[in-house]
Phi, psi and omega in degrees: 000136177244130173244121187278148172308138183095348182259356183283143171289136181236158174208159176245129177245119174276138176051045184302126179056030180085010176282192181243154177073195182245126175258134177265130180239129178243110186277112175293309179217140183254163179307130183101336177286328182256146177281333177291156182286096181226153178247333186205138171211098192208167170259125176253138175236117182249118180294161175307135180079353179268168184206166168247123187292168180298137179204152184256162179235086175276135177058029178199167173229142179243133175246132167249138174240114182282123179265317175200165184088180180236144180210173176235132173257124181251120176238095186069243180260002181265128178239126180232132176278141180232155178213185184308130179096346178282154174228153186228137178235129178225135178181189178063031179093352180290160178236160177206166172224162179228136175229140172274114180251015181251186183263352179238165179303142171268118181246127184219154167267135180235132179226125179242119177252140183249151177221000000 
């Protein structure tokens, strides 16, 4: 099955997970579209200065793949800067937050698999 660009369902989330600003979400596939246990398969666009607040991933794993922009991943007291080509894995009850620390939008693919 092919879903073409422009046919994706989109949404805007203000203060996502307690973060700041508005995050644009473009759903490639939604829960129920895939037979595998997934919760999210989408492109996220976080404007400069915006963020996704801290949240945990119990019984699931989230993968971010950075496409463009600069960001910070906060995992507890650890802060790591990420950029294009970097990938992030969070799961097994761990928590994280994401901040755009650059001058351009932070664009990432996000995929959440459940177990």
